[in-house]
N, C-alpha and C positions, 0 to 999 in steps of 0.2 A: 169160959169164953170164947167170943166171938177170932177167925184165924186171921192178921194182919194182913194189909194190900202186899200185893209183891215187892211193889215200892219200898215198903216199910222194912224187909227182908233183906234187900242188897247191901252187901257190905255189913251186917250186922253178924257178932257172935251170938250162938244158941248154945242155952242147954237145952241137952236130951233126955227123958227122963222115961223112964219104963214100970209101965205098973200093973199086974193083972191083964196081962197080953195086950195094953195099949199102949202105944210110944207117943210121948208129948213133947213139944217145944215151949221154949220160954225163952228170953232176951236175960244176956249176961248186963249185959252194960246200960246207963241212962245215959239222954234222957228216951229210949224205947222203953225199957224195964218200967218207967213212970207210967208213958201213954197206952203200954199194955202188960197193966199187972196179970198176972197167971199166966196158966199155960194153954196150948191147946192143941188138942189131936191132930195128930200126923198122920198114922197108922193103926193097924191091927193086926194081932194074928188072929186066922181062920182054922178053924181045927178042924172042917169040913168041908169038902167040895162046895165052890158056889152053886153048882148047879149040877145035876144025872143028865146022862145021854140023851136020854128024853126030853130033858126039859131045852136042851139046845139043840135037837135035829127041830124043836117048834119055833124056836127063833132063827131059827136058820128059816124055813120054811115063812113066818111072817115078812122075813127082811125082802121078800121077794114082792112082797104088799109096798112095804116103806120104805122109800128109795134112804131118807136119811139113813134109817138105819143100815140098809144094808152099807153101806158107804162109809160106817162108824166098824162095822164087821169086818170090812175087808182091809181098814186099814188095822185094826190090830192084830189080824193076822196074818200083813206084812209083817209089822214088830216082830210080833211070834218068829218069823223065819230068819228074822235078822240075827233076833235073841241065838236060836235052838241055833243056826250055823255057825256064830262066833262060838258054841262052848265048843 
């Protein structure tokens, strides 16, 4: 099933289910339950790192060539430092 639009999620009760390392959500009540039958994936476990250091280094290097990538990496690092400092 496709994920519902954000507007359709506001104020709705959801049921969360987990199976084989994947977390799903589905609507609890009608009419959304009837409009969006089934469930959609909202997350999954990662058993291995997303990338190794060489890949991270390469990503940082090519970000110097692609401004949009650089901007998004900067935002990610900002968020990391905010979360890290909050712990």
